[in-house]
CHARMM-style PDB file with segment names, atoms N, HN, CA, C and O in Angstrom:
ATOM      1  N   ARG     1      88.072  49.479 162.051  1.00  0.00      PROA
ATOM      2  CA  ARG     1      88.151  48.592 163.867  1.00  0.00      PROA
ATOM      3  C   ARG     1      89.312  47.808 163.443  1.00  0.00      PROA
ATOM      4  O   ARG     1      89.173  47.654 162.230  1.00  0.00      PROA
ATOM      5  N   SER     2      90.223  47.322 163.773  1.00  0.00      PROA
ATOM      6  HN  SER     2      90.336  47.446 164.759  1.00  0.00      PROA
ATOM      7  CA  SER     2      91.096  46.637 163.897  1.00  0.00      PROA
ATOM      8  C   SER     2      91.025  45.489 163.262  1.00  0.00      PROA
ATOM      9  O   SER     2      91.484  45.028 162.217  1.00  0.00      PROA
ATOM     10  N   GLU     3      90.145  45.016 164.378  1.00  0.00      PROA
ATOM     11  HN  GLU     3      89.772  45.391 165.227  1.00  0.00      PROA
ATOM     12  CA  GLU     3      90.082  43.176 164.477  1.00  0.00      PROA
ATOM     13  C   GLU     3      89.286  42.733 162.889  1.00  0.00      PROA
ATOM     14  O   GLU     3      89.477  41.812 162.095  1.00  0.00      PROA
ATOM     15  N   LEU     4      88.499  43.691 162.919  1.00  0.00      PROA
ATOM     16  HN  LEU     4      88.344  44.439 163.564  1.00  0.00      PROA
ATOM     17  CA  LEU     4      88.082  42.908 161.533  1.00  0.00      PROA
ATOM     18  C   LEU     4      89.053  42.623 160.565  1.00  0.00      PROA
ATOM     19  O   LEU     4      90.005  43.403 160.550  1.00  0.00      PROA
ATOM     20  N   ASN     5      89.059  41.516 159.584  1.00  0.00      PROA
ATOM     21  HN  ASN     5      88.285  40.882 159.596  1.00  0.00      PROA
ATOM     22  CA  ASN     5      89.970  41.422 158.360  1.00  0.00      PROA
ATOM     23  C   ASN     5      88.726  42.480 157.028  1.00  0.00      PROA
ATOM     24  O   ASN     5      87.634  43.033 156.897  1.00  0.00      PROA
ATOM     25  N   CYS     6      90.095  42.101 156.327  1.00  0.00      PROA
ATOM     26  HN  CYS     6      90.982  41.652 156.434  1.00  0.00      PROA
ATOM     27  CA  CYS     6      89.754  43.298 155.103  1.00  0.00      PROA
ATOM     28  C   CYS     6      88.985  43.196 153.760  1.00  0.00      PROA
ATOM     29  O   CYS     6      89.032  43.790 152.683  1.00  0.00      PROA
ATOM     30  N   MET     7      88.178  42.074 154.349  1.00  0.00      PROA
ATOM     31  HN  MET     7      88.140  41.591 155.224  1.00  0.00      PROA
ATOM     32  CA  MET     7      87.225  41.798 153.469  1.00  0.00      PROA
ATOM     33  C   MET     7      85.844  42.130 154.507  1.00  0.00      PROA
ATOM     34  O   MET     7      84.734  41.626 154.338  1.00  0.00      PROA
ATOM     35  N   ASP     8      86.203  43.082 155.592  1.00  0.00      PROA
ATOM     36  HN  ASP     8      87.105  43.491 155.730  1.00  0.00      PROA
ATOM     37  CA  ASP     8      85.413  43.357 156.355  1.00  0.00      PROA
ATOM     38  C   ASP     8      85.035  44.748 155.841  1.00  0.00      PROA
ATOM     39  O   ASP     8      83.911  45.207 155.637  1.00  0.00      PROA
ATOM     40  N   HSD     9      86.114  45.252 155.694  1.00  0.00      PROA
ATOM     41  HN  HSD     9      87.027  44.879 155.859  1.00  0.00      PROA
ATOM     42  CA  HSD     9      86.388  46.612 155.891  1.00  0.00      PROA
ATOM     43  C   HSD     9      85.852  47.168 154.765  1.00  0.00      PROA
ATOM     44  O   HSD     9      85.465  48.336 154.791  1.00  0.00      PROA
ATOM     45  N   LEU    10      85.748  46.268 153.442  1.00  0.00      PROA
ATOM     46  HN  LEU    10      86.063  45.319 153.422  1.00  0.00      PROA
ATOM     47  CA  LEU    10      85.964  46.771 152.301  1.00  0.00      PROA
ATOM     48  C   LEU    10      84.026  46.175 151.734  1.00  0.00      PROA
ATOM     49  O   LEU    10      83.470  46.907 150.915  1.00  0.00      PROA
ATOM     50  N   TRP    11      83.210  44.857 152.271  1.00  0.00      PROA
ATOM     51  HN  TRP    11      83.661  44.262 152.936  1.00  0.00      PROA
ATOM     52  CA  TRP    11      82.281  44.477 152.192  1.00  0.00      PROA
ATOM     53  C   TRP    11      81.256  45.924 152.980  1.00  0.00      PROA
ATOM     54  O   TRP    11      80.425  46.521 152.296  1.00  0.00      PROA
ATOM     55  N   ARG    12      81.475  46.236 154.238  1.00  0.00      PROA
ATOM     56  HN  ARG    12      82.150  45.751 154.794  1.00  0.00      PROA
ATOM     57  CA  ARG    12      80.465  47.251 155.335  1.00  0.00      PROA
ATOM     58  C   ARG    12      80.042  48.304 153.892  1.00  0.00      PROA
ATOM     59  O   ARG    12      78.990  48.253 153.254  1.00  0.00      PROA
ATOM     60  N   PRO    13      81.200  49.210 153.658  1.00  0.00      PROA
ATOM     61  CA  PRO    13      80.980  50.672 152.974  1.00  0.00      PROA
ATOM     62  C   PRO    13      80.512  49.514 151.540  1.00  0.00      PROA
ATOM     63  O   PRO    13      79.287  49.418 151.624  1.00  0.00      PROA
ATOM     64  N   LEU    14      80.954  48.739 150.451  1.00  0.00      PROA
ATOM     65  HN  LEU    14      81.949  48.817 150.382  1.00  0.00      PROA
ATOM     66  CA  LEU    14      80.224  48.643 149.889  1.00  0.00      PROA
ATOM     67  C   LEU    14      78.624  47.907 149.620  1.00  0.00      PROA
ATOM     68  O   LEU    14      78.123  47.692 148.516  1.00  0.00      PROA
ATOM     69  N   LYS    15      78.097  47.645 150.783  1.00  0.00      PROA
ATOM     70  HN  LYS    15      78.503  47.819 151.680  1.00  0.00      PROA
ATOM     71  CA  LYS    15      77.047  46.630 151.085  1.00  0.00      PROA
ATOM     72  C   LYS    15      76.337  48.282 151.067  1.00  0.00      PROA
ATOM     73  O   LYS    15      75.537  48.526 150.164  1.00  0.00      PROA
ATOM     74  N   GLN    16      76.643  49.293 152.013  1.00  0.00      PROA
ATOM     75  HN  GLN    16      77.294  49.095 152.746  1.00  0.00      PROA
ATOM     76  CA  GLN    16      75.732  51.159 152.387  1.00  0.00      PROA
ATOM     77  C   GLN    16      75.647  50.948 151.023  1.00  0.00      PROA
ATOM     78  O   GLN    16      74.687  50.290 150.622  1.00  0.00      PROA
ATOM     79  N   ARG    17      76.638  51.467 150.043  1.00  0.00      PROA
ATOM     80  HN  ARG    17      77.418  52.002 150.368  1.00  0.00      PROA
ATOM     81  CA  ARG    17      77.054  51.739 148.843  1.00  0.00      PROA
ATOM     82  C   ARG    17      75.798  51.527 148.077  1.00  0.00      PROA
ATOM     83  O   ARG    17      74.751  52.112 147.797  1.00  0.00      PROA
ATOM     84  N   VAL    18      76.599  50.071 147.817  1.00  0.00      PROA
ATOM     85  HN  VAL    18      77.449  49.596 148.045  1.00  0.00      PROA
ATOM     86  CA  VAL    18      75.888  50.035 145.821  1.00  0.00      PROA
ATOM     87  C   VAL    18      74.483  48.608 146.669  1.00  0.00      PROA
ATOM     88  O   VAL    18      73.573  48.033 146.071  1.00  0.00      PROA
ATOM     89  N   SER    19      74.812  48.508 147.902  1.00  0.00      PROA
ATOM     90  HN  SER    19      75.551  48.975 148.387  1.00  0.00      PROA
ATOM     91  CA  SER    19      73.780  46.787 147.554  1.00  0.00      PROA
ATOM     92  C   SER    19      72.301  47.249 149.446  1.00  0.00      PROA
ATOM     93  O   SER    19      71.195  46.834 149.100  1.00  0.00      PROA
ATOM     94  N   ALA    20      72.257  47.552 150.170  1.00  0.00      PROA
ATOM     95  HN  ALA    20      73.155  47.889 150.451  1.00  0.00      PROA
ATOM     96  CA  ALA    20      71.744  48.005 151.014  1.00  0.00      PROA
ATOM     97  C   ALA    20      70.447  48.979 150.545  1.00  0.00      PROA
ATOM     98  O   ALA    20      70.577  50.172 150.271  1.00  0.00      PROA
ATOM     99  N   ASN    21      69.250  48.284 150.509  1.00  0.00      PROA
ATOM    100  HN  ASN    21      69.145  47.315 150.731  1.00  0.00      PROA
ATOM    101  CA  ASN    21      68.133  48.464 149.800  1.00  0.00      PROA
ATOM    102  C   ASN    21      68.092  49.304 148.767  1.00  0.00      PROA
ATOM    103  O   ASN    21      67.772  50.491 148.702  1.00  0.00      PROA
ATOM    104  N   ARG    22      68.458  48.536 147.965  1.00  0.00      PROA
ATOM    105  HN  ARG    22      68.718  47.571 148.018  1.00  0.00      PROA
ATOM    106  CA  ARG    22      68.676  48.633 146.269  1.00  0.00      PROA
ATOM    107  C   ARG    22      68.134  47.266 145.293  1.00  0.00      PROA
ATOM    108  O   ARG    22      68.830  46.255 145.390  1.00  0.00      PROA
ATOM    109  N   GLN    23      67.695  47.244 144.957  1.00  0.00      PROA
ATOM    110  HN  GLN    23      67.130  48.065 144.878  1.00  0.00      PROA
ATOM    111  CA  GLN    23      67.173  45.912 143.937  1.00  0.00      PROA
ATOM    112  C   GLN    23      67.387  46.204 142.432  1.00  0.00      PROA
ATOM    113  O   GLN    23      66.679  46.913 141.717  1.00  0.00      PROA
ATOM    114  N   TYR    24      68.642  45.432 142.049  1.00  0.00      PROA
ATOM    115  HN  TYR    24      69.217  44.856 142.630  1.00  0.00      PROA
ATOM    116  CA  TYR    24      68.665  45.649 140.447  1.00  0.00      PROA
ATOM    117  C   TYR    24      68.380  44.944 139.402  1.00  0.00      PROA
ATOM    118  O   TYR    24      68.960  43.893 139.673  1.00  0.00      PROA
ATOM    119  N   PRO    25      67.772  44.756 138.152  1.00  0.00      PROA
ATOM    120  CA  PRO    25      67.772  43.954 137.427  1.00  0.00      PROA
ATOM    121  C   PRO    25      67.473  42.970 137.196  1.00  0.00      PROA
ATOM    122  O   PRO    25      66.513  42.245 136.935  1.00  0.00      PROA
ATOM    123  N   THR    26      68.629  43.025 137.348  1.00  0.00      PROA
ATOM    124  HN  THR    26      69.408  43.614 137.559  1.00  0.00      PROA
ATOM    125  CA  THR    26      69.861  41.372 136.919  1.00  0.00      PROA
ATOM    126  C   THR    26      70.799  41.861 137.866  1.00  0.00      PROA
ATOM    127  O   THR    26      71.138  43.022 138.097  1.00  0.00      PROA
ATOM    128  N   VAL    27      71.451  39.957 138.774  1.00  0.00      PROA
ATOM    129  HN  VAL    27      71.176  39.015 138.586  1.00  0.00      PROA
ATOM    130  CA  VAL    27      72.464  39.988 139.021  1.00  0.00      PROA
ATOM    131  C   VAL    27      73.795  40.806 138.653  1.00  0.00      PROA
ATOM    132  O   VAL    27      74.385  41.701 139.258  1.00  0.00      PROA
ATOM    133  N   GLU    28      74.056  40.133 137.385  1.00  0.00      PROA
ATOM    134  HN  GLU    28      73.577  39.405 136.894  1.00  0.00      PROA
ATOM    135  CA  GLU    28      75.113  41.067 136.416  1.00  0.00      PROA
ATOM    136  C   GLU    28      74.876  42.493 136.718  1.00  0.00      PROA
ATOM    137  O   GLU    28      75.787  43.086 137.295  1.00  0.00      PROA
ATOM    138  N   GLN    29      73.903  43.076 136.450  1.00  0.00      PROA
ATOM    139  HN  GLN    29      73.163  42.594 135.981  1.00  0.00      PROA
ATOM    140  CA  GLN    29      74.132  44.783 136.953  1.00  0.00      PROA
ATOM    141  C   GLN    29      74.217  45.375 138.517  1.00  0.00      PROA
ATOM    142  O   GLN    29      74.210  46.566 138.827  1.00  0.00      PROA
ATOM    143  N   HSD    30      74.292  44.337 139.332  1.00  0.00      PROA
ATOM    144  HN  HSD    30      74.298  43.370 139.080  1.00  0.00      PROA
ATOM    145  CA  HSD    30      74.650  43.946 140.183  1.00  0.00      PROA
ATOM    146  C   HSD    30      75.720  44.082 140.399  1.00  0.00      PROA
ATOM    147  O   HSD    30      76.169  45.079 140.964  1.00  0.00      PROA
ATOM    148  N   VAL    31      76.291  43.267 140.068  1.00  0.00      PROA
ATOM    149  HN  VAL    31      75.926  42.457 139.609  1.00  0.00      PROA
ATOM    150  CA  VAL    31      78.092  42.773 139.906  1.00  0.00      PROA
ATOM    151  C   VAL    31      78.735  44.057 140.072  1.00  0.00      PROA
ATOM    152  O   VAL    31      79.170  44.748 140.992  1.00  0.00      PROA
ATOM    153  N   GLY    32      78.572  44.119 138.256  1.00  0.00      PROA
ATOM    154  HN  GLY    32      78.218  43.558 137.508  1.00  0.00      PROA
ATOM    155  CA  GLY    32      78.676  45.783 137.522  1.00  0.00      PROA
ATOM    156  C   GLY    32      78.752  46.421 138.603  1.00  0.00      PROA
ATOM    157  O   GLY    32      79.803  46.298 139.231  1.00  0.00      PROA
ATOM    158  N   ALA    33      77.844  47.160 139.073  1.00  0.00      PROA
ATOM    159  HN  ALA    33      76.990  47.259 138.562  1.00  0.00      PROA
ATOM    160  CA  ALA    33      77.611  48.415 140.004  1.00  0.00      PROA
ATOM    161  C   ALA    33      78.678  48.392 140.873  1.00  0.00      PROA
ATOM    162  O   ALA    33      79.297  49.449 140.999  1.00  0.00      PROA
ATOM    163  N   ALA    34      79.219  46.937 141.823  1.00  0.00      PROA
ATOM    164  HN  ALA    34      78.716  46.079 141.720  1.00  0.00      PROA
ATOM    165  CA  ALA    34      79.873  46.451 143.007  1.00  0.00      PROA
ATOM    166  C   ALA    34      81.377  46.789 142.080  1.00  0.00      PROA
ATOM    167  O   ALA    34      82.195  47.679 142.309  1.00  0.00      PROA
ATOM    168  N   ILE    35      81.396  45.920 141.165  1.00  0.00      PROA
ATOM    169  HN  ILE    35      80.731  45.196 140.980  1.00  0.00      PROA
ATOM    170  CA  ILE    35      82.688  46.147 140.615  1.00  0.00      PROA
ATOM    171  C   ILE    35      83.562  47.896 139.683  1.00  0.00      PROA
ATOM    172  O   ILE    35      84.615  48.434 139.338  1.00  0.00      PROA
ATOM    173  N   ARG    36      82.164  48.006 139.734  1.00  0.00      PROA
ATOM    174  HN  ARG    36      81.309  47.570 140.015  1.00  0.00      PROA
ATOM    175  CA  ARG    36      82.689  49.388 140.292  1.00  0.00      PROA
ATOM    176  C   ARG    36      82.848  50.772 140.786  1.00  0.00      PROA
ATOM    177  O   ARG    36      83.252  51.767 140.186  1.00  0.00      PROA
ATOM    178  N   TRP    37      82.295  50.574 142.466  1.00  0.00      PROA
ATOM    179  HN  TRP    37      81.966  49.765 142.953  1.00  0.00      PROA
ATOM    180  CA  TRP    37      82.279  50.827 143.313  1.00  0.00      PROA
ATOM    181  C   TRP    37      84.414  50.812 143.609  1.00  0.00      PROA
ATOM    182  O   TRP    37      85.273  51.637 143.916  1.00  0.00      PROA
ATOM    183  N   VAL    38      84.357  49.438 143.289  1.00  0.00      PROA
ATOM    184  HN  VAL    38      83.658  48.768 143.038  1.00  0.00      PROA
ATOM    185  CA  VAL    38      85.793  48.941 144.201  1.00  0.00      PROA
ATOM    186  C   VAL    38      86.925  49.072 143.231  1.00  0.00      PROA
ATOM    187  O   VAL    38      88.067  49.061 143.690  1.00  0.00      PROA
ATOM    188  N   LEU    39      86.809  49.148 142.424  1.00  0.00      PROA
ATOM    189  HN  LEU    39      85.882  49.157 142.051  1.00  0.00      PROA
ATOM    190  CA  LEU    39      87.817  49.754 140.790  1.00  0.00      PROA
ATOM    191  C   LEU    39      87.613  51.421 140.698  1.00  0.00      PROA
ATOM    192  O   LEU    39      88.193  52.097 139.849  1.00  0.00      PROA
ATOM    193  N   GLY    40      86.510  52.092 141.914  1.00  0.00      PROA
ATOM    194  HN  GLY    40      86.039  51.543 142.604  1.00  0.00      PROA
ATOM    195  CA  GLY    40      86.488  53.556 141.929  1.00  0.00      PROA
ATOM    196  C   GLY    40      87.297  53.782 142.916  1.00  0.00      PROA
ATOM    197  O   GLY    40      87.721  54.933 142.809  1.00  0.00      PROA
ATOM    198  N   LEU    41      87.787  53.171 143.967  1.00  0.00      PROA
ATOM    199  HN  LEU    41      87.443  52.237 144.054  1.00  0.00      PROA
ATOM    200  CA  LEU    41      88.439  53.665 145.016  1.00  0.00      PROA
ATOM    201  C   LEU    41      89.343  53.764 144.894  1.00  0.00      PROA
ATOM    202  O   LEU    41      90.060  52.807 144.607  1.00  0.00      PROA
ATOM    203  N   SER    42      89.917  55.331 145.095  1.00  0.00      PROA
ATOM    204  HN  SER    42      89.334  56.109 145.329  1.00  0.00      PROA
ATOM    205  CA  SER    42      91.594  55.673 145.273  1.00  0.00      PROA
ATOM    206  C   SER    42      92.776  54.380 145.642  1.00  0.00      PROA
ATOM    207  O   SER    42      92.529  53.212 145.942  1.00  0.00      PROA
ATOM    208  N   ALA    43      93.615  54.804 145.552  1.00  0.00      PROA
ATOM    209  HN  ALA    43      93.816  55.753 145.309  1.00  0.00      PROA
ATOM    210  CA  ALA    43      94.430  53.736 145.771  1.00  0.00      PROA
ATOM    211  C   ALA    43      94.205  53.807 147.351  1.00  0.00      PROA
ATOM    212  O   ALA    43      93.724  52.949 148.091  1.00  0.00      PROA
ATOM    213  N   GLN    44      94.823  55.416 147.734  1.00  0.00      PROA
ATOM    214  HN  GLN    44      95.214  56.114 147.133  1.00  0.00      PROA
ATOM    215  CA  GLN    44      95.019  55.666 149.368  1.00  0.00      PROA
ATOM    216  C   GLN    44      93.554  54.643 150.248  1.00  0.00      PROA
ATOM    217  O   GLN    44      93.641  53.759 151.099  1.00  0.00      PROA
ATOM    218  N   ASP    45      92.481  55.175 149.666  1.00  0.00      PROA
ATOM    219  HN  ASP    45      92.411  55.893 148.974  1.00  0.00      PROA
ATOM    220  CA  ASP    45      91.341  54.342 150.137  1.00  0.00      PROA
ATOM    221  C   ASP    45      91.396  52.156 150.001  1.00  0.00      PROA
ATOM    222  O   ASP    45      91.061  51.358 150.876  1.00  0.00      PROA
ATOM    223  N   ALA    46      91.917  51.872 148.650  1.00  0.00      PROA
ATOM    224  HN  ALA    46      92.190  52.520 147.939  1.00  0.00      PROA
ATOM    225  CA  ALA    46      91.775  50.810 148.569  1.00  0.00      PROA
ATOM    226  C   ALA    46      92.934  50.538 149.765  1.00  0.00      PROA
ATOM    227  O   ALA    46      92.361  50.535 150.854  1.00  0.00      PROA
ATOM    228  N   LEU    47      94.393  50.308 149.906  1.00  0.00      PROA
ATOM    229  HN  LEU    47      94.859  50.311 149.021  1.00  0.00      PROA
ATOM    230  CA  LEU    47      95.372  50.271 151.221  1.00  0.00      PROA
ATOM    231  C   LEU    47      95.583  50.398 151.692  1.00  0.00      PROA
ATOM    232  O   LEU    47      96.662  50.196 152.250  1.00  0.00      PROA
ATOM    233  N   ARG    48      93.814  51.357 152.149  1.00  0.00      PROA
ATOM    234  HN  ARG    48      92.938  51.520 151.696  1.00  0.00      PROA
ATOM    235  CA  ARG    48      93.351  51.118 153.768  1.00  0.00      PROA
ATOM    236  C   ARG    48      92.369  50.578 154.003  1.00  0.00      PROA
ATOM    237  O   ARG    48      92.044  50.308 155.159  1.00  0.00      PROA
ATOM    238  N   LYS    49      91.550  50.243 152.818  1.00  0.00      PROA
ATOM    239  HN  LYS    49      91.814  50.462 151.879  1.00  0.00      PROA
ATOM    240  CA  LYS    49      90.724  49.092 153.496  1.00  0.00      PROA
ATOM    241  C   LYS    49      91.810  48.198 153.445  1.00  0.00      PROA
ATOM    242  O   LYS    49      92.567  48.125 154.413  1.00  0.00      PROA
ATOM    243  N   ALA    50      91.981  47.523 152.462  1.00  0.00      PROA
ATOM    244  HN  ALA    50      91.366  47.582 151.676  1.00  0.00      PROA
ATOM    245  CA  ALA    50      92.825  46.192 152.718  1.00  0.00      PROA
ATOM    246  C   ALA    50      93.882  46.342 153.953  1.00  0.00      PROA
ATOM    247  O   ALA    50      94.640  45.373 154.006  1.00  0.00      PROA
ATOM    248  N   GLY    51      94.073  47.168 154.796  1.00  0.00      PROA
ATOM    249  HN  GLY    51      93.457  47.955 154.753  1.00  0.00      PROA
ATOM    250  CA  GLY    51      94.446  46.942 156.319  1.00  0.00      PROA
ATOM    251  C   GLY    51      96.169  47.255 155.652  1.00  0.00      PROA
ATOM    252  O   GLY    51      97.069  47.148 156.485  1.00  0.00      PROA
ATOM    253  N   CYS    52      96.463  47.522 154.600  1.00  0.00      PROA
ATOM    254  HN  CYS    52      95.732  47.609 153.923  1.00  0.00      PROA
ATOM    255  CA  CYS    52      98.260  47.703 154.281  1.00  0.00      PROA
ATOM    256  C   CYS    52      98.886  49.400 154.762  1.00  0.00      PROA
ATOM    257  O   CYS    52      99.933  50.020 154.580  1.00  0.00      PROA
ATOM    258  N   LEU    53      97.774  49.624 155.348  1.00  0.00      PROA
ATOM    259  HN  LEU    53      96.923  49.120 155.496  1.00  0.00      PROA
ATOM    260  CA  LEU    53      98.386  51.503 156.185  1.00  0.00      PROA
ATOM    261  C   LEU    53      98.123  51.063 157.262  1.00  0.00      PROA
ATOM    262  O   LEU    53      97.794  52.153 157.729  1.00  0.00      PROA
ATOM    263  N   ALA    54      97.908  50.049 158.490  1.00  0.00      PROA
ATOM    264  HN  ALA    54      98.175  49.163 158.111  1.00  0.00      PROA
ATOM    265  CA  ALA    54      97.728  49.569 159.339  1.00  0.00      PROA
ATOM    266  C   ALA    54      99.383  49.726 160.014  1.00  0.00      PROA
ATOM    267  O   ALA    54     100.161  49.287 159.167  1.00  0.00      PROA
ATOM    268  N   GLU    55     100.074  50.171 161.157  1.00  0.00      PROA
ATOM    269  HN  GLU    55      99.442  50.528 161.846  1.00  0.00      PROA
ATOM    270  CA  GLU    55     101.021  50.148 162.111  1.00  0.00      PROA
ATOM    271  C   GLU    55     101.576  48.954 162.001  1.00  0.00      PROA
ATOM    272  O   GLU    55     102.779  48.812 161.779  1.00  0.00      PROA
ATOM    273  N   GLY    56     100.737  47.969 162.149  1.00  0.00      PROA
ATOM    274  HN  GLY    56      99.760  48.085 162.330  1.00  0.00      PROA
ATOM    275  CA  GLY    56     101.180  46.014 162.317  1.00  0.00      PROA
ATOM    276  C   GLY    56     100.893  45.426 161.148  1.00  0.00      PROA
ATOM    277  O   GLY    56     100.895  44.212 160.947  1.00  0.00      PROA
ATOM    278  N   PHE    57     100.603  46.415 160.241  1.00  0.00      PROA
ATOM    279  HN  PHE    57     100.601  47.401 160.405  1.00  0.00      PROA
ATOM    280  CA  PHE    57     100.580  45.419 158.586  1.00  0.00      PROA
ATOM    281  C   PHE    57     101.632  44.394 158.542  1.00  0.00      PROA
ATOM    282  O   PHE    57     102.661  44.727 159.129  1.00  0.00      PROA
ATOM    283  N   TRP    58     101.636  43.142 157.954  1.00  0.00      PROA
ATOM    284  HN  TRP    58     100.799  42.872 157.477  1.00  0.00      PROA
ATOM    285  CA  TRP    58     102.449  41.843 158.841  1.00  0.00      PROA
ATOM    286  C   TRP    58     103.134  42.115 157.369  1.00  0.00      PROA
ATOM    287  O   TRP    58     104.135  41.461 157.074  1.00  0.00      PROA
ATOM    288  N   LEU    59     102.615  43.050 156.472  1.00  0.00      PROA
ATOM    289  HN  LEU    59     101.802  43.582 156.711  1.00  0.00      PROA
ATOM    290  CA  LEU    59     104.045  42.921 154.668  1.00  0.00      PROA
ATOM    291  C   LEU    59     104.377  43.707 154.231  1.00  0.00      PROA
ATOM    292  O   LEU    59     104.659  43.836 153.040  1.00  0.00      PROA
ATOM    293  N   ARG    60     104.497  45.093 155.759  1.00  0.00      PROA
ATOM    294  HN  ARG    60     104.268  44.988 156.726  1.00  0.00      PROA
ATOM    295  CA  ARG    60     104.669  46.487 155.244  1.00  0.00      PROA
ATOM    296  C   ARG    60     106.423  47.009 155.323  1.00  0.00      PROA
ATOM    297  O   ARG    60     106.859  48.142 155.119  1.00  0.00      PROA
ATOM    298  N   ASP    61     107.091  45.922 155.638  1.00  0.00      PROA
ATOM    299  HN  ASP    61     106.737  45.001 155.804  1.00  0.00      PROA
ATOM    300  CA  ASP    61     108.548  45.757 155.476  1.00  0.00      PROA
ATOM    301  C   ASP    61     108.828  45.701 154.095  1.00  0.00      PROA
ATOM    302  O   ASP    61     109.775  46.250 153.531  1.00  0.00      PROA
ATOM    303  N   LEU    62     108.153  45.165 153.701  1.00  0.00      PROA
ATOM    304  HN  LEU    62     107.384  44.719 154.159  1.00  0.00      PROA
ATOM    305  CA  LEU    62     108.097  43.960 152.162  1.00  0.00      PROA
ATOM    306  C   LEU    62     107.625  45.265 151.072  1.00  0.00      PROA
ATOM    307  O   LEU    62     108.296  45.471 150.061  1.00  0.00      PROA
ATOM    308  N   LEU    63     106.816  45.824 151.289  1.00  0.00      PROA
ATOM    309  HN  LEU    63     106.271  45.656 152.111  1.00  0.00      PROA
ATOM    310  CA  LEU    63     106.519  47.016 151.160  1.00  0.00      PROA
ATOM    311  C   LEU    63     107.195  48.575 150.684  1.00  0.00      PROA
ATOM    312  O   LEU    63     107.373  49.178 149.626  1.00  0.00      PROA
ATOM    313  N   GLU    64     107.502  48.866 152.483  1.00  0.00      PROA
ATOM    314  HN  GLU    64     107.357  48.376 153.343  1.00  0.00      PROA
ATOM    315  CA  GLU    64     109.100  49.846 151.936  1.00  0.00      PROA
ATOM    316  C   GLU    64     109.723  49.665 151.447  1.00  0.00      PROA
ATOM    317  O   GLU    64     109.952  50.480 150.554  1.00  0.00      PROA
ATOM    318  N   ASN    65     110.481  48.604 151.531  1.00  0.00      PROA
ATOM    319  HN  ASN    65     110.295  47.942 152.257  1.00  0.00      PROA
ATOM    320  CA  ASN    65     112.058  48.381 151.271  1.00  0.00      PROA
ATOM    321  C   ASN    65     112.145  46.860 149.707  1.00  0.00      PROA
ATOM    322  O   ASN    65     113.183  46.377 149.252  1.00  0.00      PROA
ATOM    323  N   PHE    66     111.054  46.595 149.389  1.00  0.00      PROA
ATOM    324  HN  PHE    66     110.211  46.987 149.759  1.00  0.00      PROA
ATOM    325  CA  PHE    66     111.451  45.757 148.276  1.00  0.00      PROA
ATOM    326  C   PHE    66     110.735  46.961 147.036  1.00  0.00      PROA
ATOM    327  O   PHE    66     111.558  47.782 146.632  1.00  0.00      PROA
ATOM    328  N   TRP    67     109.548  47.062 146.551  1.00  0.00      PROA
ATOM    329  HN  TRP    67     108.879  46.395 146.879  1.00  0.00      PROA
ATOM    330  CA  TRP    67     108.885  47.430 145.935  1.00  0.00      PROA
ATOM    331  C   TRP    67     109.497  49.061 146.031  1.00  0.00      PROA
ATOM    332  O   TRP    67     109.805  49.578 147.105  1.00  0.00      PROA
ATOM    333  N   ARG    68     109.604  49.734 144.733  1.00  0.00      PROA
ATOM    334  HN  ARG    68     109.353  49.314 143.861  1.00  0.00      PROA
ATOM    335  CA  ARG    68     110.013  51.001 144.872  1.00  0.00      PROA
ATOM    336  C   ARG    68     107.713  51.660 144.654  1.00  0.00      PROA
ATOM    337  O   ARG    68     107.140  51.408 143.594  1.00  0.00      PROA
ATOM    338  N   PRO    69     107.052  52.292 145.660  1.00  0.00      PROA
ATOM    339  CA  PRO    69     106.003  52.383 145.958  1.00  0.00      PROA
ATOM    340  C   PRO    69     105.411  53.834 145.057  1.00  0.00      PROA
ATOM    341  O   PRO    69     105.715  55.025 145.104  1.00  0.00      PROA
ATOM    342  N   THR    70     104.569  53.153 144.365  1.00  0.00      PROA
ATOM    343  HN  THR    70     104.322  52.185 144.326  1.00  0.00      PROA
ATOM    344  CA  THR    70     103.665  54.406 143.514  1.00  0.00      PROA
ATOM    345  C   THR    70     102.771  55.004 144.566  1.00  0.00      PROA
ATOM    346  O   THR    70     101.780  55.574 144.108  1.00  0.00      PROA
ATOM    347  N   TYR    71     102.913  55.002 145.994  1.00  0.00      PROA
ATOM    348  HN  TYR    71     103.717  54.539 146.366  1.00  0.00      PROA
ATOM    349  CA  TYR    71     102.105  56.147 147.190  1.00  0.00      PROA
ATOM    350  C   TYR    71     103.099  56.134 148.399  1.00  0.00      PROA
ATOM    351  O   TYR    71     104.329  56.093 148.423  1.00  0.00      PROA
ATOM    352  N   SER    72     102.225  56.179 149.328  1.00  0.00      PROA
ATOM    353  HN  SER    72     101.225  56.212 149.308  1.00  0.00      PROA
ATOM    354  CA  SER    72     103.332  56.958 150.280  1.00  0.00      PROA
ATOM    355  C   SER    72     102.308  56.375 151.265  1.00  0.00      PROA
ATOM    356  O   SER    72     101.085  56.494 151.196  1.00  0.00      PROA
ATOM    357  N   LEU    73     103.153  55.611 152.355  1.00  0.00      PROA
ATOM    358  HN  LEU    73     104.146  55.515 152.411  1.00  0.00      PROA
ATOM    359  CA  LEU    73     102.870  54.990 153.572  1.00  0.00      PROA
ATOM    360  C   LEU    73     102.121  55.594 154.420  1.00  0.00      PROA
ATOM    361  OT1 LEU    73     101.859  55.064 155.500  1.00  0.00      PROA
TER     362      LEU     73
END
């Protein structure tokens, strides 16, 4: 959904896969699980969730013309 900001796109699946209906022994373990989930995203998934692959992404020109990409848009 394009009207959501990038944090919403990240939070919803993180909540579903890491937090919903789960109780961790400590906050630190919960945070660790969330960090592992985020770091486990593929480059493509991270770009998609950040909105970088959207047609109207406001930094698209910079990504395509300034930096040599390590991924394809």
